[in-house]
C-alpha positions as CSV (number, residue, x, y, z in Angstrom):
1,M,0.0,0.0,0.0
2,N,1.0,3.6,-0.4
3,F,0.8,6.3,2.3
4,G,-2.6,7.5,1.1
5,Q,-4.0,4.0,1.4
6,A,-2.4,3.7,4.8
7,I,-4.1,6.9,6.0
8,E,-7.5,5.6,4.7
9,A,-6.9,2.3,6.5
10,L,-6.3,4.3,9.7
11,K,-9.5,6.3,9.2
12,A,-11.3,3.0,8.9
13,G,-10.1,1.9,12.3
14,K,-7.2,-0.4,11.1
15,K,-3.7,-0.5,12.4
16,V,-0.9,-0.1,9.9
17,S,2.8,-0.6,9.7
18,R,5.7,-0.5,7.2
19,A,7.5,-3.7,6.1
20,G,10.7,-1.6,6.1
21,W,10.6,-0.6,9.7
22,N,13.3,-2.2,11.9
23,G,11.1,-2.9,14.9
24,K,8.6,-5.6,13.8
25,S,6.3,-4.8,16.7
26,M,5.8,-1.2,15.5
27,Y,2.5,0.0,14.2
28,L,0.3,3.1,14.0
29,W,-3.4,3.6,14.9
30,L,-5.7,6.6,14.8
31,M,-7.0,8.1,18.1
32,P,-10.1,9.9,16.8
33,A,-11.2,13.3,17.9
34,A,-13.3,13.2,21.1
35,T,-14.8,15.3,23.8
36,V,-12.9,14.5,27.0
37,P,-14.6,15.1,30.4
38,A,-12.5,16.8,33.1
39,E,-12.8,13.8,35.4
40,W,-10.9,11.6,32.8
41,C,-8.0,14.0,32.7
42,K,-5.0,12.8,34.7
43,E,-2.6,15.6,33.6
44,P,-3.3,18.6,35.9
45,H,-3.0,21.3,33.2
46,L,-5.4,19.4,30.8
47,K,-7.9,18.9,33.7
48,Q,-7.7,22.6,34.4
49,L,-8.4,23.5,30.7
50,A,-11.4,21.1,30.7
51,E,-12.8,22.6,33.9
52,E,-12.3,26.1,32.6
53,N,-14.1,25.0,29.4
54,G,-17.3,24.0,31.2
55,G,-16.3,20.5,32.2
56,S,-14.8,19.0,29.1
57,V,-12.2,19.7,26.4
58,E,-12.3,18.9,22.6
59,A,-9.3,16.7,21.8
60,L,-8.2,16.6,18.1
61,G,-7.5,13.2,16.5
62,T,-3.9,12.0,16.5
63,I,-1.9,9.2,14.9
64,R,-0.2,7.1,17.6
65,M,2.6,4.7,17.3
66,R,3.5,1.5,19.2
67,T,7.3,1.8,19.3
68,A,9.8,-1.0,19.0
69,D,10.3,-0.9,22.7
70,K,6.5,-1.3,23.3
71,K,5.9,2.3,24.3
72,V,3.2,4.7,22.9
73,L,4.2,7.8,21.0
74,T,1.4,10.3,20.7
75,G,1.5,12.6,17.7
76,W,3.5,10.5,15.3
77,L,4.7,12.4,12.2
78,A,5.6,10.8,8.9
79,S,9.1,11.3,7.4
80,Q,9.4,11.9,3.7
81,S,10.5,8.3,3.3
82,D,7.3,7.1,5.1
83,M,5.2,9.3,2.8
84,L,6.8,8.0,-0.4
85,A,7.0,4.4,0.7
86,E,5.0,1.6,-1.0
87,D,5.4,-1.0,1.7
88,W,2.6,0.0,4.0
89,Q,0.4,-2.9,5.3
90,V,-2.6,-3.4,7.5
91,I,-1.8,-5.2,10.8
92,E,-4.5,-7.6,12.1
């Protein structure tokens, strides 16, 4: 798949990865936009923003990555190599 197809797969709720990535456990998924209630906010500043906004905050969607060392990266950004790659695949 190309990058555009990978983005469409993310929007459809699929997880995607590149065959060329070194870490075979790495993949991306889309965290869709959501309204987050203040009581769900663990980070103090975010909770304050939600409370100041009437009890919730609008969170924009983000692409997240499971890294090779099994951590979560929020706000993954594609490199030029990622955008031009043709080795994207859906992960089941």
